[in-house]
C-alpha positions in Angstrom: 44.4 30.2 -29.2 43.3 29.4 -25.4 40.5 32.3 -24.3 41.7 34.3 -21.4 39.2 32.4 -19.2 40.5 29.0 -20.2 44.3 30.0 -19.2 43.3 31.8 -16.6 41.6 29.1 -14.9 44.5 26.4 -16.1 44.2 23.7 -13.5 48.1 22.7 -14.3 49.9 26.0 -14.2 52.0 26.6 -11.0 51.5 22.7 -10.5 54.5 20.4 -9.3 54.2 17.4 -11.3 56.5 14.8 -10.6 57.2 12.5 -13.9 58.0 8.8 -13.8 59.4 7.0 -16.9 59.8 3.3 -16.9 61.5 0.7 -19.5 58.9 1.0 -22.4 59.2 2.0 -25.7 56.7 4.5 -25.2 58.9 6.5 -23.3 59.8 7.9 -26.6 56.6 10.3 -26.6 57.4 12.1 -23.3 59.8 14.6 -24.1 57.1 16.2 -26.1 54.6 15.8 -23.0 56.9 17.4 -20.9 57.8 20.5 -22.8 53.8 20.5 -23.1 53.4 20.7 -19.1 56.6 23.4 -18.8 54.6 25.8 -21.6 51.4 25.4 -19.5 53.5 27.1 -16.2 53.8 23.7 -14.4 56.9 22.9 -12.3 58.1 19.7 -13.8 61.0 17.1 -12.5 61.5 13.7 -14.1 62.7 10.4 -12.5 63.3 7.9 -15.1 64.7 3.8 -14.3 67.8 2.6 -15.5 66.1 1.4 -18.6 63.8 4.4 -19.2 67.3 6.3 -19.5 68.6 4.0 -22.6 65.4 5.0 -24.4 64.8 8.6 -23.8 67.8 11.3 -23.8 67.6 12.4 -19.6 69.2 15.6 -21.0 66.5 16.0 -23.0 64.0 16.0 -20.3 66.4 18.1 -18.3 66.0 20.7 -21.2 62.6 20.5 -21.6 61.6 20.8 -17.8 63.9 23.2 -17.0 64.8 21.2 -14.2 67.5 18.2 -13.5 66.5 14.9 -14.2 66.8 12.0 -11.7 68.3 9.0 -12.2 69.5 6.0 -10.1 72.7 7.1 -9.4 71.0 10.0 -7.8 69.5 8.2 -4.9 72.0 8.5 -2.4 74.6 11.3 -1.9 76.5 11.9 1.2 76.0 15.1 0.9 72.1 15.5 1.3 70.5 15.8 4.4 67.2 14.4 3.1 67.2 11.0 1.0 66.2 11.8 -2.6 63.0 9.7 -3.4 61.6 11.4 0.3 62.4 14.9 -1.1 60.8 13.8 -4.6 57.4 12.9 -3.1 56.7 15.4 -0.6 57.7 18.0 -3.3 55.2 16.7 -6.2 51.4 18.3 -5.9 50.4 15.2 -8.8 52.6 12.4 -10.4 52.6 11.1 -14.2 53.9 7.6 -14.4 53.9 7.1 -18.0 54.7 4.6 -19.2 54.1 2.4 -16.7 55.8 -0.9 -17.6 55.1 -4.3 -16.6 58.3 -4.3 -14.1 57.8 -1.0 -12.7 54.4 -2.2 -12.0 55.2 -5.4 -10.1 57.7 -3.3 -7.8 54.6 -0.9 -7.1 51.8 -3.0 -6.1 54.3 -5.4 -3.9 55.9 -2.9 -2.0 59.7 -2.9 -3.8 61.9 0.1 -3.5 64.7 -0.9 -5.2 64.9 1.6 -7.8 64.3 5.6 -7.2 61.3 5.8 -9.1 59.7 2.8 -7.1 60.4 3.9 -3.7 59.7 7.5 -4.7 56.1 5.8 -5.5 55.9 4.2 -2.2 56.6 7.6 -0.6 54.4 10.0 -2.4 51.3 10.8 -1.3 50.5 12.7 -4.2 47.7 11.8 -6.8 49.5 9.2 -9.4 48.1 9.3 -12.9 49.6 5.4 -14.1 49.6 4.7 -18.0 50.3 1.2 -18.6 52.2 0.5 -21.3 53.7 -2.7 -22.9 53.2 -6.1 -25.4 50.4 -7.6 -25.9 51.3 -10.7 -24.6 52.7 -9.5 -21.2 49.6 -7.3 -21.1 47.8 -10.3 -21.3 50.1 -12.6 -18.7 48.4 -13.4 -15.3 50.4 -12.1 -13.3 50.1 -8.7 -15.0 46.5 -8.7 -15.0 46.8 -9.7 -11.4 49.2 -6.6 -10.4 46.8 -4.4 -12.6 43.6 -5.5 -10.4 45.7 -4.8 -7.4 46.3 -1.3 -8.4 42.7 -0.7 -9.0 42.0 -0.7 -5.3 45.1 1.7 -4.4 44.0 5.3 -2.9 45.4 8.4 -5.0 45.8 6.0 -8.1 43.9 7.2 -11.3 45.3 3.9 -13.2 44.7 4.4 -17.4 44.7 0.7 -18.9 46.5 0.6 -22.6 44.7 1.0 -25.4 44.4 -1.0 -29.1 46.7 -0.1 -31.7 49.6 -1.2 -33.8 52.5 -1.6 -31.3 56.4 -1.2 -31.3 56.8 -4.8 -31.6 54.7 -5.1 -34.6 51.8 -6.8 -32.2 48.1 -5.3 -32.9 46.3 -5.6 -30.0 45.9 -3.6 -26.6 49.3 -2.2 -24.9 49.7 0.9 -26.6 50.1 3.6 -23.7 47.2 6.2 -23.7 48.1 9.2 -26.0 49.5 12.2 -24.6 47.1 14.3 -25.3 44.4 12.0 -23.4 47.3 12.4 -20.7 47.2 16.1 -20.4 43.1 15.4 -20.1 44.0 13.3 -17.3 46.0 15.3 -15.0 43.9 18.3 -15.7 41.0 16.3 -14.2 43.0 14.6 -11.4 43.8 18.5 -10.7 40.2 19.4 -11.0 38.3 16.9 -9.3 41.1 14.4 -7.6 41.5 10.7 -7.9 38.1 9.5 -6.3 36.3 7.2 -8.6 32.7 7.9 -7.7 31.4 7.0 -10.8 32.3 3.6 -10.4 29.7 1.1 -11.6 27.3 3.8 -13.0 26.6 3.8 -16.9 26.5 6.6 -18.6 25.1 7.5 -22.2 26.3 11.2 -23.7 25.5 12.8 -26.7 27.6 15.3 -28.5 28.6 16.8 -31.5 25.8 18.3 -34.3 23.4 16.2 -36.5 23.7 17.0 -40.4 20.3 16.6 -42.2 20.8 16.4 -46.3 19.4 18.7 -48.7 20.8 16.8 -50.9 24.2 14.4 -51.4 26.3 17.3 -51.0 24.5 20.0 -49.0 23.2 19.4 -45.2 21.8 21.8 -42.6 23.7 21.5 -39.4 25.7 24.0 -36.7 28.9 25.0 -35.9 29.0 22.4 -32.3 32.4 21.0 -31.9 31.4 18.3 -29.8 33.9 19.5 -27.2 31.4 19.7 -24.3 30.0 16.4 -24.9 33.2 14.5 -25.4 34.7 16.3 -22.3 31.4 15.2 -20.2 32.1 11.6 -21.4 35.9 11.4 -20.7 35.4 13.2 -17.3 32.7 10.3 -16.1 35.4 7.6 -17.9 38.2 9.0 -15.4 35.6 8.9 -12.3 34.9 5.0 -13.3 31.8 5.5 -15.4 31.4 3.0 -18.0 30.5 5.7 -20.8 28.5 5.4 -23.9 29.0 8.4 -26.6 26.7 9.0 -29.5 28.0 11.5 -31.9 27.7 13.6 -34.5 31.1 14.8 -36.9 33.6 15.8 -34.1 36.0 18.8 -34.2 38.3 17.6 -31.1 41.4 15.6 -30.3 41.0 12.2 -31.1 42.7 10.8 -28.2 39.8 12.1 -26.3 37.7 9.3 -27.5 40.3 6.8 -26.1 38.1 4.2 -23.6 34.8 5.3 -24.5 32.5 3.0 -26.3 31.4 5.4 -29.7 28.4 5.1 -31.7 28.7 7.8 -34.6 25.7 9.0 -36.4 25.0 12.0 -38.5 21.7 12.8 -38.8 18.4 13.2 -36.2 16.6 10.0 -37.1 20.2 8.3 -36.7 20.4 9.6 -33.0 17.1 9.1 -32.3 17.9 5.2 -33.2 20.8 4.9 -31.1 19.0 6.7 -27.9 16.3 4.9 -27.8 18.6 1.6 -28.6 21.1 2.7 -25.6 18.8 4.4 -23.2 17.6 1.4 -21.3 21.5 -0.1 -19.9 22.1 3.0 -18.6 21.7 5.4 -15.1 22.1 8.7 -16.6 22.0 10.8 -20.0 23.1 13.8 -20.9 21.9 14.9 -24.1 25.0 17.6 -25.1 24.6 17.0 -28.9 23.4 20.2 -31.0 20.6 18.7 -33.1 19.2 20.1 -35.8 15.7 21.6 -35.5 14.0 20.8 -39.4 15.3 19.1 -42.2 13.8 18.8 -45.5 10.9 17.0 -45.8 11.8 15.5 -49.4 15.4 14.9 -49.3 17.0 14.9 -52.9 19.0 11.8 -54.1 21.2 13.7 -56.1 22.8 17.5 -56.6 20.7 19.9 -58.7 21.9 23.1 -60.0 21.2 26.0 -58.2 17.5 26.9 -59.4 16.4 23.5 -58.9 18.0 23.3 -55.3 16.3 26.7 -54.6 12.6 24.9 -56.0 13.7 21.8 -53.8 14.3 24.1 -50.5 11.2 25.8 -51.1 9.1 22.6 -51.2 9.0 22.2 -47.8 10.4 21.1 -44.4 9.7 19.0 -41.3 10.3 19.3 -37.5 13.1 17.5 -36.2 11.5 15.0 -33.2 12.0 16.4 -29.8 15.0 13.9 -28.5 15.4 15.1 -25.1 11.5 15.1 -24.6 11.5 11.6 -25.9 14.2 10.5 -23.5 12.3 12.0 -20.8 8.7 10.1 -21.6 10.9 6.8 -21.9 13.0 7.0 -18.6 13.9 3.7 -17.3 13.2 3.2 -13.6 15.4 6.2 -11.7 16.8 7.5 -14.6 18.2 11.0 -14.9 18.6 13.1 -17.7 20.5 16.2 -18.1 19.4 18.6 -21.0 21.4 20.8 -22.5 19.8 24.9 -24.1 22.4 27.1 -26.4 20.3 30.4 -26.7 21.0 34.0 -27.6 20.4 37.0 -26.1 18.2 36.8 -22.7 19.2 33.3 -22.0 17.9 32.5 -18.7 13.9 33.1 -19.1 14.2 30.8 -22.3 15.9 28.0 -20.3 13.4 28.1 -17.5 10.6 27.8 -20.5 12.4 25.2 -21.6 13.1 23.4 -18.2 9.4 23.6 -17.6 8.5 21.6 -21.3 10.7 19.3 -21.8 10.7 17.6 -17.9 14.0 16.7 -17.6 15.8 16.5 -14.5 18.7 19.2 -14.8 19.2 21.7 -17.5 22.6 23.8 -18.5 21.9 26.6 -20.5 24.6 28.6 -22.2 24.7 31.9 -24.0 25.8 31.2 -27.8 26.5 35.4 -28.6 28.9 36.0 -25.8 33.0 35.6 -25.3 34.0 32.2 -23.5 30.8 30.4 -24.1 29.1 28.5 -26.8 30.3 26.6 -30.1 33.9 25.7 -30.1 35.1 27.7 -27.2 37.3 26.0 -24.8 35.2 27.8 -22.1 31.8 28.3 -21.3 29.4 29.9 -18.9 25.1 29.5 -18.4 23.1 28.4 -15.6 22.4 25.0 -14.4 18.3 24.8 -14.0 17.2 21.5 -11.4 13.9 21.0 -9.7 12.6 23.5 -7.1 13.3 26.0 -8.9 17.3 25.9 -8.6 18.9 28.2 -10.4 22.8 28.3 -10.1 24.7 30.7 -11.8 28.0 29.0 -13.6 30.8 31.6 -14.3 33.0 31.3 -17.2 35.4 28.2 -16.8 37.0 25.4 -18.6 34.8 23.2 -20.4 36.1 20.3 -18.4 35.8 21.7 -15.4 32.3 22.4 -16.1 32.0 18.6 -17.2 32.8 18.1 -13.7 30.7 20.2 -12.2 27.5 18.3 -14.0 28.9 15.6 -13.3 28.7 16.4 -9.6 25.1 17.4 -9.9 23.8 14.5 -11.9 25.6 12.2 -9.1 23.6 13.6 -6.4 20.6 13.3 -8.1 21.3 9.8 -8.8 22.5 9.3 -5.4 19.1 11.0 -4.1 16.9 8.4 -6.3 16.3 11.2 -8.6 14.2 13.1 -6.1 13.9 16.6 -5.9 
């Protein structure tokens, strides 16, 4: 169930979303996506190219969207006072173009308006999320690559290149359309932050999820972190143009949310420490969102003992896991900007202020873990953002993706000022 705060702040509720579908077999995934948008309260209209209409039923799309589905045959009518492509272009607040085929890509970048979808794309001034999908060899063709490069420079367009995987043509490689769960996330991101790629050329390192400190091969010390906050922070940065490295413990998130990120899976605090040391020199900013265990057994067992031996082993001694955030600050490279996270119960702000002073990071986001719409596993979060000069900003309950964009804004502001307070 989505929390009340997350539901009320859904950026897609009430939005007028035009879904353009072109001729790729990935079109068969669109009916469920259209249904998901309608269930979230969006107003959805669909436009199909002639080849797309052979792959997915216009009747099904009309039924799922509760709106008429538009085809090329509908473009011109002597009874319509205005051209349909202009009406649709002006109606839309967001446009989802998925799948984007090689043919529709070519028409779009070269300014051809010979189909209803092509002319609508030329006429719209709404942000467009364009998700490419095609055969691997087609995606690699020089003409397609040139067109895709040209699309990157279009204003109001958020292009999503295809992912690796097994394609419908039995090829293994790049060409698979981004999964619907990622398209929904990208649409939300467009609604929150717009199409501007203000992190272009920046490199961000994010840690996410819990660590596990093993007592023996069967049992460990961990926490309820799902990794949602860190993963959304990483994906939001990628959608804004950043090159993102994600170091993560065991995650409980949509697998599609990991597409396009460079992944570095870890389990223990020691593994996280090693990964951070390796990756820190190559990035401009770091968001330390992982929930790291504070302590670990001094002598973990190599076998699973019985209960009596297990109790004896646990009483044998513990050691403190190194302070990884403090280490990042001490190894800071140049003007690197570092964001820390703090999860507390009770009176959070004084604890966060004390931690901020100890750690020495540039920014610290602190959230309660004993309040609704906050903390581990919640789709929403709230808390305080601490910055230089005793700056404290209260963050009211909001969806974690919205919070991710707010934190990215704060990081980018610090980067743009050279890390100066």
